[in-house]
DSSP file (Angstrom, degrees, kcal/mol; ACC not computed):
  #  RESIDUE AA STRUCTURE BP1 BP2  ACC     N-H-->O    O-->H-N    N-H-->O    O-->H-N    TCO  KAPPA ALPHA  PHI   PSI    X-CA   Y-CA   Z-CA
    1    1 A X              0   0    0      0, 0.0     2,-0.4     0, 0.0     0, 0.0   0.000 360.0 360.0 360.0 129.3   -6.5    4.0  -10.2
    2    2 A X        -     0   0    0      0, 0.0     2,-0.4     0, 0.0     0, 0.0  -0.716 360.0-153.6 -93.3 135.5   -4.6    7.1   -9.3
    3    3 A X        -     0   0    0     -2,-0.4     2,-0.3     2,-0.1     5,-0.0  -0.888  11.2-142.8-104.6 138.3   -2.8    7.6   -6.0
    4    4 A X        +     0   0    0     -2,-0.4     3,-0.1     2,-0.0     2,-0.0  -0.705  59.9  18.5 -97.9 154.7   -2.3   11.1   -4.6
    5    5 A X  S    S-     0   0    0     -2,-0.3    -2,-0.1     1,-0.2     4,-0.1  -0.133  90.7 -82.1  82.6 178.9    0.9   12.1   -2.7
    6    6 A X  S    S+     0   0    0      2,-0.1     2,-0.2    -2,-0.0    -1,-0.2   0.641  99.7  84.7 -97.9 -16.6    4.3   10.5   -2.6
    7    7 A X  S    S-     0   0    0     -3,-0.1     3,-0.1     1,-0.1     5,-0.1  -0.570  88.0-101.1 -86.0 148.6    3.5    7.8    0.1
    8    8 A X    >   -     0   0    0     -2,-0.2     3,-2.4     1,-0.2     4,-0.5  -0.286  60.1 -73.4 -60.6 154.4    2.0    4.5   -0.8
    9    9 A X  T 3  S+     0   0    0      1,-0.3    -1,-0.2     2,-0.1    -4,-0.0  -0.263 120.9  10.6 -53.1 127.9   -1.7    4.2   -0.1
   10   10 A X  T 3> S+     0   0    0     -3,-0.1     4,-2.1     1,-0.0    -1,-0.3   0.256  94.7 109.2  87.8 -11.3   -2.3    3.9    3.7
   11   11 A X  H <> S+     0   0    0     -3,-2.4     4,-2.5     1,-0.2     5,-0.2   0.899  76.9  52.1 -66.2 -40.3    1.3    4.8    4.7
   12   12 A X  H  > S+     0   0    0     -4,-0.5     4,-2.4     1,-0.2    -1,-0.2   0.907 110.3  49.2 -62.8 -40.4    0.4    8.2    6.1
   13   13 A X  H  > S+     0   0    0      2,-0.2     4,-2.4     1,-0.2    -1,-0.2   0.908 110.5  50.3 -65.2 -41.0   -2.3    6.6    8.2
   14   14 A X  H  X S+     0   0    0     -4,-2.1     4,-2.3     1,-0.2    -2,-0.2   0.916 111.5  48.6 -62.4 -42.2    0.1    4.0    9.5
   15   15 A X  H  X S+     0   0    0     -4,-2.5     4,-2.7     2,-0.2    -2,-0.2   0.897 110.5  51.1 -65.0 -39.5    2.6    6.8   10.4
   16   16 A X  H  X S+     0   0    0     -4,-2.4     4,-2.7     2,-0.2    -2,-0.2   0.920 110.3  48.7 -63.8 -43.1   -0.1    8.7   12.2
   17   17 A X  H  X S+     0   0    0     -4,-2.4     4,-2.2     2,-0.2    -2,-0.2   0.918 112.7  48.6 -63.0 -42.7   -1.1    5.7   14.2
   18   18 A X  H  X S+     0   0    0     -4,-2.3     4,-2.5     2,-0.2    -2,-0.2   0.923 111.9  49.2 -61.5 -44.9    2.6    5.1   15.1
   19   19 A X  H  X S+     0   0    0     -4,-2.7     4,-2.4     1,-0.2    -2,-0.2   0.921 110.4  50.1 -63.4 -44.8    3.0    8.7   16.1
   20   20 A X  H  X>S+     0   0    0     -4,-2.7     4,-1.5     1,-0.2     5,-1.1   0.903 111.4  49.3 -61.2 -40.4   -0.1    8.7   18.3
   21   21 A X  H  <5S+     0   0    0     -4,-2.2    -2,-0.2     1,-0.2    -1,-0.2   0.919 111.4  48.4 -65.0 -42.9    1.1    5.6   20.0
   22   22 A X  H  <5S+     0   0    0     -4,-2.5    -2,-0.2     1,-0.2    -1,-0.2   0.862 111.5  50.5 -65.2 -35.3    4.6    7.1   20.6
   23   23 A X  H  <5S-     0   0    0     -4,-2.4    -1,-0.2    -5,-0.2    -2,-0.2   0.770 100.2-139.4 -71.3 -26.4    3.0   10.3   22.0
   24   24 A X  T  <5 +     0   0    0     -4,-1.5     2,-0.4     1,-0.3    -3,-0.2   0.695  65.8 112.3  73.0  17.9    0.8    8.2   24.3
   25   25 A X      < +     0   0    0     -5,-1.1    -1,-0.3     1,-0.1    -2,-0.2  -0.961  33.4 167.1-124.8 140.6   -2.1   10.6   23.5
   26   26 A X        +     0   0    0     -2,-0.4    -1,-0.1    -3,-0.1    -5,-0.0   0.033  39.4 125.1-137.6  26.0   -5.3    9.7   21.7
   27   27 A X  S  > S-     0   0    0      1,-0.1     4,-2.4     4,-0.0     5,-0.2  -0.210  78.1 -91.5 -83.1 177.3   -7.4   12.8   22.5
   28   28 A X  H  > S+     0   0    0      1,-0.2     4,-2.4     2,-0.2     5,-0.2   0.902 125.1  49.4 -56.0 -46.6   -9.2   15.1   20.0
   29   29 A X  H  > S+     0   0    0      1,-0.2     4,-2.4     2,-0.2    -1,-0.2   0.894 110.7  49.9 -63.1 -40.8   -6.2   17.5   19.9
   30   30 A X  H  > S+     0   0    0      2,-0.2     4,-2.6     1,-0.2    -1,-0.2   0.908 111.4  48.2 -66.6 -41.0   -3.7   14.8   19.3
   31   31 A X  H  X S+     0   0    0     -4,-2.4     4,-2.4     2,-0.2    -1,-0.2   0.893 111.3  50.7 -66.6 -38.4   -5.8   13.3   16.5
   32   32 A X  H  X S+     0   0    0     -4,-2.4     4,-2.0    -5,-0.2    -2,-0.2   0.915 111.4  48.4 -62.7 -42.3   -6.2   16.7   14.9
   33   33 A X  H  X S+     0   0    0     -4,-2.4     4,-3.1     2,-0.2    -2,-0.2   0.904 111.1  50.2 -64.0 -42.5   -2.4   17.2   15.1
   34   34 A X  H  X S+     0   0    0     -4,-2.6     4,-2.5     1,-0.2     6,-0.2   0.907 109.2  51.9 -62.4 -41.5   -1.7   13.8   13.5
   35   35 A X  H  <>S+     0   0    0     -4,-2.4     5,-2.1     1,-0.2     4,-0.3   0.898 115.6  41.1 -63.8 -39.8   -4.1   14.6   10.7
   36   36 A X  H ><5S+     0   0    0     -4,-2.0     3,-0.9     3,-0.2    -2,-0.2   0.935 115.5  50.0 -71.7 -46.4   -2.4   17.8   10.0
   37   37 A X  H 3<5S+     0   0    0     -4,-3.1    -2,-0.2     1,-0.2    -3,-0.2   0.848 121.4  33.2 -62.4 -37.5    1.1   16.5   10.5
   38   38 A X  T 3<5S-     0   0    0     -4,-2.5    -1,-0.2    -5,-0.2    -2,-0.2   0.249 106.2-121.5-107.4  11.9    0.6   13.5    8.2
   39   39 A X  T < 5 -     0   0    0     -3,-0.9    -3,-0.2    -4,-0.3    -4,-0.1   0.908  44.5-174.8  50.6  52.4   -1.8   15.2    5.7
   40   40 A X      < -     0   0    0     -5,-2.1    -1,-0.1    -6,-0.2     2,-0.1  -0.432  24.5-115.1 -78.3 151.7   -4.6   12.7    6.3
   41   41 A X     >  -     0   0    0     -2,-0.1     4,-2.4     1,-0.1     5,-0.2  -0.386  32.4-105.8 -74.7 162.0   -7.8   12.8    4.4
   42   42 A X  H  > S+     0   0    0      1,-0.2     4,-2.2     2,-0.2     5,-0.1   0.844 123.2  54.8 -58.2 -33.0  -11.1   13.5    6.3
   43   43 A X  H  > S+     0   0    0      2,-0.2     4,-2.1     1,-0.2    -1,-0.2   0.917 108.4  47.5 -66.5 -43.4  -11.9    9.8    6.0
   44   44 A X  H  > S+     0   0    0      2,-0.2     4,-2.2     1,-0.2    -2,-0.2   0.904 111.6  50.4 -64.4 -40.6   -8.6    8.8    7.6
   45   45 A X  H  X S+     0   0    0     -4,-2.4     4,-2.2     1,-0.2    -2,-0.2   0.910 110.1  50.2 -64.2 -41.3   -9.1   11.3   10.4
   46   46 A X  H  X S+     0   0    0     -4,-2.2     4,-2.4     1,-0.2    -1,-0.2   0.879 107.7  54.5 -62.7 -38.3  -12.6   10.0   11.0
   47   47 A X  H  X S+     0   0    0     -4,-2.1     4,-3.1     2,-0.2    -2,-0.2   0.932 107.8  49.3 -60.5 -45.6  -11.2    6.5   11.2
   48   48 A X  H  X S+     0   0    0     -4,-2.2     4,-2.7     1,-0.2     5,-0.2   0.919 110.5  50.4 -60.0 -43.8   -8.7    7.5   13.8
   49   49 A X  H  X S+     0   0    0     -4,-2.2     4,-0.9     1,-0.2    -1,-0.2   0.917 114.9  43.3 -62.4 -42.0  -11.4    9.2   15.9
   50   50 A X  H  X S+     0   0    0     -4,-2.4     4,-1.0     2,-0.2     3,-0.4   0.928 114.8  49.8 -67.7 -45.6  -13.6    6.1   15.7
   51   51 A X  H  < S+     0   0    0     -4,-3.1     3,-0.4     1,-0.2    -2,-0.2   0.903 115.7  40.7 -61.5 -44.7  -10.7    3.7   16.4
   52   52 A X  H  < S+     0   0    0     -4,-2.7    -1,-0.2     1,-0.2    -2,-0.2   0.564 103.7  68.4 -86.9  -7.8   -9.4    5.5   19.4
   53   53 A X  H  <        0   0    0     -4,-0.9    -1,-0.2    -3,-0.4    -2,-0.2   0.826 360.0 360.0 -75.1 -31.2  -12.8    6.3   20.9
   54   54 A X     <        0   0    0     -4,-1.0    -1,-0.2    -3,-0.4    -2,-0.2   0.457 360.0 360.0 -83.4 360.0  -13.4    2.6   21.6
């Protein structure tokens, strides 16, 4: 199985969650910024939206 990028699988998502928590924001704009900043896949971005909506 091939991994893309330099980070271990899931590390970018963990960093994005940490960043969102530190920012104290979980709105649409913050999640979009986290996805761009940490180069998340569309699936990871959708996960964040679902996770922080609840």
